[in-house]
N, C-alpha and C positions, 0 to 999 in steps of 0.2 A: 492551783493559788486564788485564794478568794479574799473579797472584802468588797464592801460597796458601802459608798456615804451617802448622806441624806436620809437615813432611815431610823427607825427605833432599834436599837441593838439590847440584845439580852446581855446582863453585865452578870458574868461569873460569880463575882464577889459578893454583890448585896442581893442578888436575883430579883433587880428592877430592871425596868425599861428606861433606856436612856436616849436622847437624841444623838445621834451620830453626824459628825459633818468632816470626815476624814478625807473623803474624794474616794475615788477608785483606787483600789490596791491591786496592782499587776502582779506584785510576787512579794515574798517575804522579805528580802532586803530592804525593798523600798518601805515596806510595811512598817520595818522597825524606825523608820524616821517620822512615821504618823504615831506618835505615842498617846493621842487622845484616843486610840483603841482602848477599850478596858480589858486588858489580859494580855497574855502573852502570844507569841507566834507558835503557831504548833506544825510539827512534822509528822504526819502517821505513817508508820512503816509497816507494809504488809509483804511478808516474805511466802513464797508458795511454790508447792510442787506436785504437779499433776492435779489441779484442782479446777478443771474445768466448768465443772458442773457447780461448783460452790461461789468462785470469784465475782461474778457480775452481782449477786446477792450483797456478798460483802463490802464489795467497792460503791454500788449506788447506796447502800445502807450507809457508808461512813460518810459518802459525798452530804447525803441529806442533812446527817446530824451535824457535821461541821458547818454546813450553811446556816441551820437554824441557831448554832452557837455565836455567828458573828465573828468568828474571830479569823484573822488572816493564817491560812494553812495551807500544806502542801500535802499530798499523797505520795509516798515511794513505794512503787510495787517491784518486788523483786521476784523475778522469774528464776526459780533455782534449778536451771536447765531440764524444765519441763519436756515430756515427748508428746503431751497432747495439746489442745488449744489453750492452755492457760495463758500464756503470753499474749496470743493473738486476741482473746477476749479483753484481757485487761488495757491492752492499747485502744480498744475501742471507747475508753472512758479518759476523761483528761487528767491523767495521771503521769508521773513520770515512772516509765517501765526500765527497770534493771535487769540486763539479763545476764545468768552465767552460762558458761559454755557446756558446763556439764554440773551435774548434781553436786554440790560442794557442801550442803548442809544447812540448817538453820540457823546456826551462830556464823557463819562464813556469810552469809546473806544478811542478815543484821548488822554485822560489820560494815559490809560494803555500802549498805543502806545509810549508815551512819557518817560514811565520807562524803556523802553528798547531801545530806540534811541540814537545813538552815534554820530551823525552828529553835526557840528558845525552850521549849518542850519536847520531847520525843513520845509520840504513844505508840507502842507496838499491839497489833491486833492478828490472831491467826486468820488464816485463809480459807478455813475447813467449815466455816458457818456456824461454828458451835459458841461462838462469843457475839453479844449483842451489840451493835455499835452503839445504840443511845446508851450505853452505859460508860461510853467515853467521857459524859459530862461529869459525872460525880468524880472520876478518876481526875481529871483535869482540874476540879475545882479543889481536890484536896492539895495538889500541887500549886495552884494559886494561893492558898492558905497557910502555907509554910512547910508543906511536906515535900521530901526531896524526891522519894519514891514511892508512889501509889500503885499497889498491885493488887488486880482483882482476885479473889479468893474464891474458887468452887465449893468451899467446905466450910465458910461460915453461914449460920442459920440452918446448919444441918442438912445441907443439900447434898444428900449422899447417893443419889441417883444419877449424878453427872458423868460417872466414869464406869469402868468396869470394877468389880470387888478386887481384882489382882491390882488395877492400878491405884484403888485407894490403898490398900496395904502397902505398896510400894512408896507412895507419897509420905504416908504416915510414917513409914520408917526412916525414910529421907529427912523428914521434918523433924524426927528425934534426933538424929546425929546431928542435925545443924544445931538444936538446941543444946545439946550437951558440948558442942565445941565452942559456941559463941554465947552461951547463955540467955540468948533470946528465942522466943516463941514465935515461929510462922505455922499457918494452916497449909499453904499451899505453895509450896517452894517452887514447883515448876512451871507456874503459871506464864502464859504466855501474853496476857493482857494486862498492860502496864501503862503508865505515864511516869517518866523520869525527867527531870531537869538536864538539859544538854551539858551544862559544866558539871552535873554529878556522873554523869557517862563517861564523859572524856577524862575523869580521874580513876574510873575503875580499870582502866588497860586490859580490857578483855580479850581473853585469849582463845575461848571455846570454839571451835568449828559447827558443832552438833548440836542436837537439843539440850546438851547440858549447859548451853549459854544462859538457859533460865536459871539454872543453881548457880552459877558464876554471879551473876547479877545479883541475887538475892543474898549471897553469902559475903560477897565483898562491899554491898550496902550496908550491911549488919554490921561487918566488921570496920568499916570505914567511920561507923559513928553518925551515918546520915540519917536523917528523918523518914522513917519507914512506915507506913501504914498500909495494912490490907484493908479491903472493902469488899462486902461479899458481891458477887456478879450471878447473873441468871444465866445459866449454859444449858444449851440443846444439843442433844447428841447428834452427831451428823447424819445427814439425810443422806447424801452421796458420797461414794468412794470409801476407803478403809484408811484408818489412822496410818503413817508412814514410821510410828515409834516402833522399835523393834525391844521388846522387854528385856530381854537378856542383855543384848550388847549394848544399849543404850543405857539401861539401869546401871551397869557396870561402869560406863563412863560417868554417868552422872555422879555415883558415889565416889568416884576417883576426883571429880570435880570438887566436891564437898570437900574431901580430905586434904588436897593439895591445896586449895584456895584457903581454907581455914588454918592450916598447920604452917604452910610456908609464906603467907600473907600479914 
């Protein structure tokens, strides 16, 4: 949780530097009483399972970016029952570390983090190092300018080398199903990199415990009539470890989430 007064602050709204006199902000609750700050309070959520070789870079990069934005923020890190040093490494940073006793899934971890988050805007970013923390800024700016859900897309601007061919095909098929059921086009329904207004997330009534949480957020946002915008993101394939996504098992659950969320809500 950050924020200092008596300094030049970067204003996300008009791209200008303005003089900040808000005083030192110790946490997000107190930050909300200092509305001279130019922008929302932000909770960045990072779920992780056995990512000991990646989390330090992700957390440090996120801290650096959020400090540069000069917005009051907190980082909530969820260790999803890791059996390596993921949680220990995260604890060496000034972040709020939540721990699941056992591996309970990405959706479970995100929902747990939301129960503790205090920000006006919730940013979710993956812990595998594929997302670039510097691209948090355009997602936040979209939300600051009227968008309810700003989703980072790996496939805008023809970024086709960001994942395997099989994953690309699966994502494309899921996108087609979503379009046929909602009448709205998306290019990356499975993205884990988003900025969402807190009040919107509270209305979505999220149920998923696994990777299908991303699909649930996408479909419920589209069907709920919320202002949804995709922005291009630059993704690097992970350098350490392997993806925890199980193509057949998780693919089936993602498809079930699309159908259930579209037809029953």
